[in-house]
N, C-alpha and C positions, 0 to 999 in steps of 0.2 A: 189246668196243665201248665206246667213251668217249662218256659224253653229252655232252661238249664238242665232239665232231664230229657229233652226232647231229642230224638236221632231219627235218621231214616227208617229204621226198622219199626219204629212205633208211631211215627208222625202220620201214617195213614190213617189212624183211628179219628184223627181231626176232621175227617170227611164223611164220617159214617153218620151224622145226625143233624142234617141241615134243617131248620124249621120251616113251615110251609103255613102262609105265605112268609118266606124269609126277608123279603125286602122292607116289610112294615117296620122291622126293628133294628135293620142292617144298618141304616144311614142315619146314624146319631153322631153325637159329639166326638166319640172315638173315631169314627169313620173320617170326620173332618180333620182331625189331629193327624191321623196316620196318611191319609191322601195327600195332605199338604207336604208331609214329610217326603212322600216316595214320588210326586209329580214334580219336577223342576221348574222354575220360573221360564227356563229357556225353551222347554217344551211347550208351555202355555203360549209364549210369544211367538214361537214358530207355527202354531196351529191356529191361532188367531190372524197371522200373516196369510196362511194359506186359505182360511175361510173368507177372507175378505177379497181375495183375489179370485177364487173359485166360483163366488157366489156373484161377483161383479158389484160388491157392496160400495157405496159412497154416502157421503154426509147426508143423512136424512132418511136412509134406508130403514125399513121397518123389518126387524128381525125377530123371530120368536126362538128362544133357547130353550128345548124341552125333551128331556129333562135338563134343568140347568145346574143341578146339584148345589154347590155352594158359590156359584157364580164365577167359577174359573174363567169361563169365557165371556160370559154375559158382559163382566164390567168392562174388560179390553176392549170389546167390540163398541161398546156405549162411548168410551173414552175416545174411540177413534171418530165419532160422529154419527153412528148409527143409533136408531131409537129402538131400544132392546126390551123385550118383555121375557122375563125368565119364569118358568113354570116348574114345579117339582112337588112330588106326593109327601116329601119329607119335611116336618115342621122344622127340624133341626138345621137341614140344609138351608131351607129358606131365611130362618131367622140369622144364620151366619152369613148368607149372601147380602142380607139387607144391611147388616152392621159392616161387612168389608165394603159394601158399595157405597156406603155414606160420602157424600161429598160429589158424587159424579153428577147428580142433578136430575131433572124430569126425564133425561133421555134414558134413564135405567128404572124399571120397575120389575116387581116380583109377585107372584101370586101362587098360592098352594092349590094345587090340582091334580086329580087322577088323570093322566091323559088316555085312559080307556074310553072316557068320557069326552064329547066334543066340547071346545072351547066356545064361549060366547064371542069373544073378540076374534075377528078375522082381518082379511086383506093384508096379510103380511107379505113383504117381498120375498122373504126368504124364511124357512124353519131348518133348525139344526138338530140333530140328534147323535149326541158324540159320547164316546167313551164307552162303548159297549152297553148300551141302554135299553136293548130290546133281548128277549130271551128268558126274562125272569120268570113269566108265568106261561100260559099255554100259547101257541100257534095263534089262536083266535084274539088271544089279548093283544099280541103285537100287531096282528091285522088292524084291531081297533085303533091302536095308537097310531099307525101310519094312516090311517084314514082321517083321523084327527088332525094330524099334520097337513094332510092333502087339504083339507076343507079349510084349515086356518090360513093358507097362502091364497092371495087372488089368482085368477086364470093367469097362467104364464110365470107365476111365481114358482121359486125353486126350493126342493127339500134335498138336505144333504144328510146322508146317514154315514156314520164312522164307527166301525166295529171291529174285532178279530173276526176271523173266519176259520172254516174247519179244513179246507182243501189242503191236499199234497203236504201232509205230515204235520200239520199245525197242531193237530189233536195230540199227536205224538210228543211234540215239542212243550205241549202244557201239561203233559201228565207227570206225575211224581214230585219229588222234593225239590224246591228251589233252594239255592244257597241263601241263608238268612240275609236280610238287608238291616244296616244300622242306620237310624236317623240321627240328625244333628244333635238332639238332646240325649243321645245315647241309647234309647229304645232300639231293641232287637226285634226284628219282625221276621216271622216265617211263614211262608204260605205253601200249602200241599194242595194238588191238584189231581183229580181222578176222573178220566173221560169215560163215559159209557157211550161206545159207538151205536148200540141199539137204540138209546132214546136221543142221542147228540147232545147229551147235557154234560157239562163239566160240573162235577162237585168240588167246592172249594172250603179249605179250611184255613183259617188265619189265626195266627197266636202272636201275642208281643208279651213285653215285658220291658221295663226301663223306669227311668226316676218318677214318672206320671203316673205308674199303674201298668197292670197287666190285664189280658184278658184274651178272649176267643171269639171268633165271628165264623159262621157259617153261610154258605151261599150255593145256588145251584141255577146254572146258567145254560140255556139251549144255546149251541154254537152251529149257526147255519153254515152251510155251504155258500160260495158265491152264488150258485145257480138257485139256490133256495131263496137266498135273499132278494135276489132279482125277482123271482116269481112272486114272492110276497108283495114286493113292492108294487110291481103291475096289478096285483088283485086289489091294493088299495086303490087304484085309479091314477097312478103316476107314470109318467113315459121316463125310462132310463135315458140320461144324456150322455154320461160318460162314468169312468170308473178310475179311482185316484190310489194314491200310495198314501193312505190316512188322510189326514186334514191338510193336504197339499195339493198344487196344480200339477204335480208330477203324475203321469198315467200310472194305473196299475198294472205291473207286469206280471202275467200269468206264468212266467218261466223264469227260472233261476231264484236267486235270492229273493226277489220282490215278491214272489209267492208267500213267503213267510211273514211278510210285513202286514201292516193292517190296512184294511179295505176302506175306501170312500166312495160311496153312490150318489152321484149327482142326479136328481129326478126332477121333473116339471110337472106341475098341475097344467094339462092340456084343456083348451076349451071343449066343453061338451056339445056335441052336435044337438042343435034345436029340432 
């Protein structure tokens, strides 16, 4: 489908056929190129700043970035002095992360792994799950991922989740055709989203065309309410400590404009009673 012939009346067709499991093929070289064009360096710097502050990181802190994507946050945190392990199920993302992180040194490592299974390595001071990385599969899949993060940190260690949320009109905001975005290389990107309130899933179609080619991608993501995500985190054995405005130290505001922003949940692995 060509973006040149796409309009709001026909764009809804983009979300009619997300493959299952869609994430096996979604995170490829095209995703890396588009994501790097859509996420600004300033946003990455601000999020790294916020995570460093919220998690109380310092030189030598052991951090698990899971999933790490192409290392967008893993590398900046390692350059600040943390010892970072980035984990992702996508071979393309891990390969890009390793290439982009060359020169950081031994403080930065990457590993391909499905987070629904426990990690062998543990005792991290903190684990982060950023950029709406839950909701791809079933709720039990997400619970397994959260348990993996919980088991990966030491007792008293912190887990930070950052995602979009469903409350107070966010689903309405995400529904429909967004204005096209043009990347620096001239690529024109159009994203179409349709929300199903019964399943809580957002069906997403993304189409692009430009000097480096054209294509389409499809995704289906469960959008949790704040209370649903809090309950799921507690079921995983984590204690919620605070809620934040995305990857920042600012508190999450359940009223006004803050409600329509992104959510960051800071949780702690508490000592289990003997």
